[in-house]
C-alpha positions in Angstrom: -24.6 100.8 -85.4 -24.2 99.3 -81.9 -21.4 97.6 -82.7 -19.5 101.0 -84.1 -20.2 102.5 -80.6 -18.7 99.5 -79.0 -16.1 99.8 -81.0 -15.4 103.3 -80.6 -15.6 102.8 -76.6 -13.3 100.4 -76.5 -10.9 102.6 -78.4 -11.3 105.3 -76.2 -11.1 103.6 -72.8 -7.7 101.9 -74.3 -6.4 105.2 -75.2 -7.6 106.6 -71.9 -5.8 103.9 -69.9 -2.3 105.2 -72.2 -2.9 108.5 -71.6 -3.6 108.3 -67.7 -1.5 105.5 -66.9 2.0 107.2 -66.8 3.2 105.8 -63.4 4.4 109.2 -62.1 5.1 112.8 -63.5 8.7 112.5 -62.9 11.4 109.8 -62.0 12.3 108.9 -58.6 15.8 108.0 -59.0 18.9 110.1 -58.0 21.1 111.9 -60.7 24.0 109.5 -60.8 21.3 106.5 -61.2 19.7 108.3 -64.1 23.2 108.9 -65.5 24.4 105.3 -64.9 20.6 103.6 -66.6 21.4 106.2 -69.6 25.0 104.6 -70.2 23.0 101.3 -70.5 20.7 102.3 -73.0 20.7 100.0 -76.1 16.7 99.5 -77.4 13.6 100.9 -77.1 12.6 98.5 -73.9 15.4 100.1 -72.3 14.3 103.7 -72.9 10.6 102.5 -71.7 12.4 101.1 -68.5 14.3 104.2 -67.8 11.2 106.5 -68.4 9.1 104.1 -66.5 6.4 103.8 -68.9 5.2 100.8 -71.0 6.2 99.8 -74.1 2.7 100.5 -75.4 2.5 103.7 -74.3 5.8 104.6 -75.9 4.8 103.1 -78.9 1.2 105.0 -78.7 2.7 108.1 -78.3 5.2 108.1 -81.0 3.7 106.1 -83.4 0.0 106.2 -83.3 -1.6 109.6 -81.5 -1.5 112.2 -84.1 1.4 114.9 -83.3 -1.0 117.5 -84.0 -3.2 116.5 -81.6 -0.3 116.1 -79.0 0.8 119.9 -79.1 -1.2 123.2 -78.3 -0.1 125.7 -80.7 -0.1 129.6 -79.9 1.8 132.7 -81.0 3.3 135.5 -78.2 4.7 138.3 -79.4 8.3 139.4 -80.1 9.6 142.1 -78.2 11.2 143.1 -82.1 7.9 143.2 -83.6 6.0 140.2 -84.9 5.1 137.2 -83.4 6.9 134.0 -82.2 5.1 130.3 -82.5 5.3 128.3 -79.8 3.9 124.7 -79.5 3.7 123.0 -76.1 3.2 119.6 -75.6 0.0 118.0 -73.9 0.0 116.5 -70.8 0.9 112.7 -71.7 3.6 113.9 -73.9 5.1 116.5 -71.7 5.4 113.8 -68.8 7.7 112.0 -71.4 9.4 115.1 -72.2 9.6 116.0 -68.4 11.0 112.6 -67.5 13.4 112.7 -70.4 14.3 116.0 -69.1 15.3 115.0 -65.8 17.6 112.2 -67.5 19.2 114.6 -69.9 20.1 117.0 -67.3 21.8 114.0 -65.1 23.9 113.3 -68.5 24.6 116.7 -69.5 26.7 119.6 -67.8 25.3 122.8 -68.9 28.2 125.2 -69.0 28.5 128.1 -66.4 27.5 130.9 -68.7 24.1 129.5 -69.7 21.3 130.6 -68.1 18.3 130.2 -70.5 16.1 126.6 -69.9 18.8 125.7 -67.3 17.8 124.6 -63.5 17.9 127.2 -60.9 18.9 129.8 -63.7 16.8 132.8 -65.2 17.5 135.8 -66.5 17.7 137.6 -63.3 20.7 135.0 -63.0 21.5 136.2 -65.8 21.7 139.7 -65.5 23.0 139.8 -62.1 26.6 138.4 -64.1 26.5 141.6 -65.9 25.7 144.2 -63.5 28.1 147.1 -64.0 29.6 145.9 -66.7 30.6 148.9 -69.1 29.6 146.9 -72.4 26.8 144.5 -72.8 26.1 142.6 -75.9 22.8 141.1 -76.5 22.2 138.9 -79.4 19.4 136.8 -80.4 19.9 134.5 -83.4 17.5 134.6 -85.8 15.1 131.6 -86.2 17.0 129.6 -83.6 14.5 126.9 -82.5 13.4 126.2 -86.0 16.6 125.7 -87.5 17.2 122.4 -85.3 15.5 119.4 -86.7 14.8 115.9 -86.1 18.2 114.9 -88.0 20.0 117.5 -86.0 18.5 116.2 -82.5 19.2 112.6 -83.6 22.8 113.0 -84.6 23.2 115.0 -80.9 22.3 111.7 -79.1 24.8 109.6 -81.2 27.8 111.7 -80.2 29.4 112.8 -77.1 28.3 113.0 -74.6 25.6 110.8 -75.1 26.6 108.0 -77.8 23.0 106.4 -78.3 22.6 103.5 -80.5 20.8 104.6 -83.6 17.7 103.0 -82.1 17.7 105.0 -78.7 18.8 107.9 -80.3 15.9 108.1 -83.3 13.6 107.4 -80.0 14.7 110.3 -77.9 14.7 112.6 -80.7 11.0 111.6 -81.8 10.2 112.2 -77.8 11.8 115.5 -78.3 10.6 116.6 -81.5 7.2 118.1 -82.9 8.4 121.2 -85.6 11.2 122.0 -83.1 12.8 120.2 -80.2 12.2 120.8 -76.2 15.8 120.7 -75.5 17.0 123.7 -76.4 19.9 124.1 -73.8 21.3 121.0 -75.4 22.2 122.9 -78.4 23.0 126.3 -76.5 27.0 125.2 -76.3 26.8 125.9 -80.3 25.8 129.0 -79.5 28.0 130.0 -76.3 30.9 128.7 -78.4 34.0 131.1 -77.1 32.1 133.0 -75.1 33.2 131.3 -71.8 35.4 133.4 -69.6 38.5 132.3 -69.4 
């Protein structure tokens, strides 16, 4: 009985250490430096260096800690009726995703027409572009985010502009994906195809 308690305590402390010691919640490198480091990624160890986490922490979050415990899931009402399922990462995974988002934001150039999930843009900046227009077409792609699966995210990291190795693409997709990815702006060019002003 005492041995079980000690083993449980040791496991708990090890997990606590992994969850707390993420060094920082954001990366302290300039965008150009992040972009340069990203282009050199070849292995999981390269990813850990870039994201400033230990290999043990990354492996723990990707392969040991249950995904369902790493997320909080809830619903919000849709304006068209029904409910939208939201899965939001908890602290440690959220930190990893935030750091990866910093890196990806330095590598990927968002098109001017994209306002959703883009830095320094919002529904207000989007609305301002459409003021005093005679016609406005508003589209909502049904089940857009659930249609983006792990394979598509991994394939995205294998392609331009990322050109990741298979190992790195897999790791980055594992960080991003639960039931859906947490990098939606990267997929926005698909839905904005042909909508850029000429």
